[in-house]
Wavefront OBJ file of the C-alpha trace (Angstrom):
o trace
v -10.097 -36.556 -17.665
v -6.378 -37.270 -17.761
v -4.289 -37.011 -14.629
v -1.928 -34.547 -16.334
v -4.835 -32.217 -17.147
v -6.197 -32.492 -13.613
v -2.729 -31.803 -12.186
v -2.327 -28.696 -14.360
v -5.671 -27.251 -13.271
v -5.185 -28.285 -9.637
v -1.716 -26.712 -9.404
v -2.909 -23.529 -11.113
v -5.674 -23.081 -8.549
v -3.367 -24.149 -5.719
v -0.872 -21.460 -6.706
v -3.551 -18.757 -7.016
v -5.304 -19.636 -3.753
v -1.843 -19.754 -2.116
v -3.127 -21.207 1.129
v 0.390 -22.051 2.314
v 1.570 -18.511 1.664
v -1.481 -17.240 3.545
v -0.610 -19.081 6.770
v 1.068 -16.007 8.335
v -2.026 -13.918 7.542
v -4.318 -16.615 8.946
v -2.208 -16.856 12.128
v -2.338 -13.074 12.519
v -6.136 -13.019 12.106
v -6.498 -15.902 14.581
v -4.359 -14.081 17.165
v -6.169 -10.742 16.734
v -9.761 -11.940 16.360
v -9.931 -15.405 17.897
v -10.629 -18.872 16.567
v -11.323 -19.328 12.861
v -14.182 -21.628 11.898
v -12.372 -23.728 9.294
v -15.483 -25.495 8.001
v -17.498 -22.293 7.634
v -14.662 -20.526 5.790
v -14.112 -23.492 3.459
v -17.818 -23.934 2.665
v -18.322 -20.232 1.918
v -15.215 -20.146 -0.316
v -16.477 -23.283 -2.080
v -19.895 -21.756 -2.699
v -18.243 -18.726 -4.294
v -15.902 -20.814 -6.460
v -18.538 -23.320 -7.626
v -21.039 -20.528 -8.318
v -18.497 -18.769 -10.465
v -17.582 -22.029 -12.209
v -21.177 -22.801 -13.201
v -22.730 -19.335 -13.506
v -19.742 -17.096 -14.251
v -20.159 -17.355 -18.021
v -23.855 -16.446 -17.821
v -22.949 -13.490 -15.642
v -20.348 -12.365 -18.199
v -22.829 -12.709 -21.071
v -25.303 -10.619 -19.125
v -22.585 -7.960 -18.795
v -21.662 -8.247 -22.498
v -18.148 -9.613 -21.875
v -16.707 -12.618 -23.741
v -14.737 -15.294 -21.883
v -11.539 -14.580 -23.819
v -11.547 -10.906 -22.787
v -12.237 -11.925 -19.198
v -9.385 -14.463 -19.433
v -7.044 -11.724 -20.688
v -8.074 -9.430 -17.845
v -7.698 -12.353 -15.468
v -4.203 -13.091 -16.732
v -3.219 -9.524 -15.838
v -4.697 -9.939 -12.339
v -2.881 -13.276 -11.917
v 0.346 -11.657 -13.145
v 0.013 -8.911 -10.531
v -0.706 -11.475 -7.793
v 2.449 -13.333 -8.857
v 4.415 -10.084 -8.620
v 2.991 -9.499 -5.136
v 4.165 -12.928 -4.047
v 7.654 -12.497 -5.469
v 8.235 -8.885 -4.428
v 6.465 -9.091 -1.060
v 4.292 -6.042 -1.733
v 0.512 -5.639 -1.799
v -1.017 -4.038 -4.852
v -4.499 -5.230 -3.879
v -5.798 -4.055 -0.536
v -8.477 -6.059 1.241
v -11.303 -4.091 2.783
v -11.900 -4.096 6.516
v -13.210 -7.418 7.785
v -16.199 -7.940 10.002
v -14.803 -8.613 13.474
v -17.741 -10.842 14.382
v -17.442 -13.081 11.334
v -13.767 -13.205 10.369
v -14.068 -16.782 9.083
v -15.879 -15.388 6.041
v -14.336 -11.896 5.789
v -11.380 -11.833 5.142
v -10.556 -15.594 5.265
v -13.067 -17.115 2.786
v -13.327 -13.898 0.791
v -11.021 -12.391 -0.397
v -8.137 -14.525 0.969
v -9.230 -17.920 -0.422
v -11.893 -17.113 -3.036
v -10.837 -13.635 -4.029
v -10.696 -11.894 -7.373
v -7.627 -13.841 -8.466
v -9.220 -17.222 -7.737
v -12.525 -16.374 -9.425
v -10.742 -14.922 -12.437
v -8.562 -18.014 -12.665
v -11.613 -20.304 -12.589
v -13.122 -18.546 -15.609
v -9.768 -18.390 -17.358
v -9.350 -22.137 -16.844
v -12.909 -22.708 -18.086
v -11.870 -21.184 -21.408
v -9.290 -23.990 -21.799
v -10.366 -27.008 -19.710
v -13.428 -29.180 -19.092
v -15.772 -27.993 -16.329
v -15.572 -31.281 -14.419
v -11.771 -31.169 -14.311
v -12.025 -27.705 -12.771
v -14.776 -28.924 -10.398
v -12.572 -31.782 -9.158
v -9.597 -29.423 -8.813
v -11.634 -26.944 -6.774
v -12.872 -29.758 -4.539
v -9.368 -31.086 -3.833
v -8.098 -27.547 -3.220
v -10.943 -26.936 -0.767
v -9.978 -30.082 1.147
v -6.414 -28.772 1.378
v -7.677 -25.327 2.427
v -9.753 -26.917 5.192
v -6.772 -28.956 6.391
v -4.449 -25.957 6.383
v -6.981 -23.786 8.214
v -7.441 -26.529 10.802
v -3.683 -27.001 11.247
v -2.451 -23.438 10.639
v -0.822 -22.972 14.042
v 0.948 -26.321 13.830
v 2.103 -25.694 10.228
v 3.399 -22.260 11.136
v 5.487 -23.671 13.960
v 6.848 -26.539 11.854
v 7.561 -24.664 8.618
v 8.852 -21.408 9.994
v 8.743 -17.998 8.346
v 11.679 -18.558 5.965
v 10.185 -21.747 4.485
v 6.848 -20.018 4.004
v 8.563 -17.097 2.286
v 10.410 -19.433 -0.082
v 7.159 -21.249 -0.946
v 5.416 -17.931 -1.544
v 8.106 -16.806 -4.000
v 8.168 -20.133 -5.840
v 4.389 -20.032 -6.298
v 4.749 -16.410 -7.419
v 7.024 -17.439 -10.301
v 4.612 -20.250 -11.201
v 1.752 -17.730 -11.286
v 3.704 -15.407 -13.585
v 4.247 -18.286 -16.010
v 0.563 -19.280 -15.821
v -0.519 -15.680 -16.445
v 1.697 -15.432 -19.524
v 0.356 -18.753 -20.850
v -3.286 -17.663 -20.386
v -2.522 -14.293 -21.996
v -0.822 -15.908 -25.015
v -3.604 -18.448 -25.571
v -6.403 -15.821 -25.462
v -4.873 -12.719 -27.051
v -5.451 -14.044 -30.608
v -9.204 -14.418 -29.961
v -9.647 -10.826 -28.812
v -7.385 -9.039 -31.311
l 1 2 3 4 5 6 7 8 9 10 11 12 13 14 15 16 17 18 19 20 21 22 23 24 25 26 27 28 29 30 31 32 33 34 35 36 37 38 39 40 41 42 43 44 45 46 47 48 49 50 51 52 53 54 55 56 57 58 59 60 61 62 63 64 65 66 67 68 69 70 71 72 73 74 75 76 77 78 79 80 81 82 83 84 85 86 87 88 89 90 91 92 93 94 95 96 97 98 99 100 101 102 103 104 105 106 107 108 109 110 111 112 113 114 115 116 117 118 119 120 121 122 123 124 125 126 127 128 129 130 131 132 133 134 135 136 137 138 139 140 141 142 143 144 145 146 147 148 149 150 151 152 153 154 155 156 157 158 159 160 161 162 163 164 165 166 167 168 169 170 171 172 173 174 175 176 177 178 179 180 181 182 183 184 185 186 187 188 189 190
């Protein structure tokens, strides 16, 4: 595993998870529903991501879908998420969360390990080694845990304008990633 490959996969997942851009949402949930259990949210998100990494292909085969088609569909989802981040609109609406367990719904799923993240994991699996993706997920989960633990502090230090700038920058990165995934998989499907 080269560092450049790891960095590519890590940054792709980091941009899709967008934990820094989610700080305002996390703060809002914490204020409305109480303390967030950072460890519980991180572990549940990790279980979802690792399950999809190792069993996602088998699930797709069972459904009769090839990885390239899923990667193409995923690139469209990632593109839309990038547009959301840049334009500041929500195309995807999260369902109502369970007030008694808000560390899992909506923090772990769909905020951290949502459709975009799971789609990205399978899209990356079509291009990169599983263990590179595994290591990237693990490092991202450590960052997620740290951000969840320090969300109030980060919000106060970064301020809303800095968070908005970061969100838009990662949105542009996601658009570029989506186009790259689309271009590299469209020849297999057509």
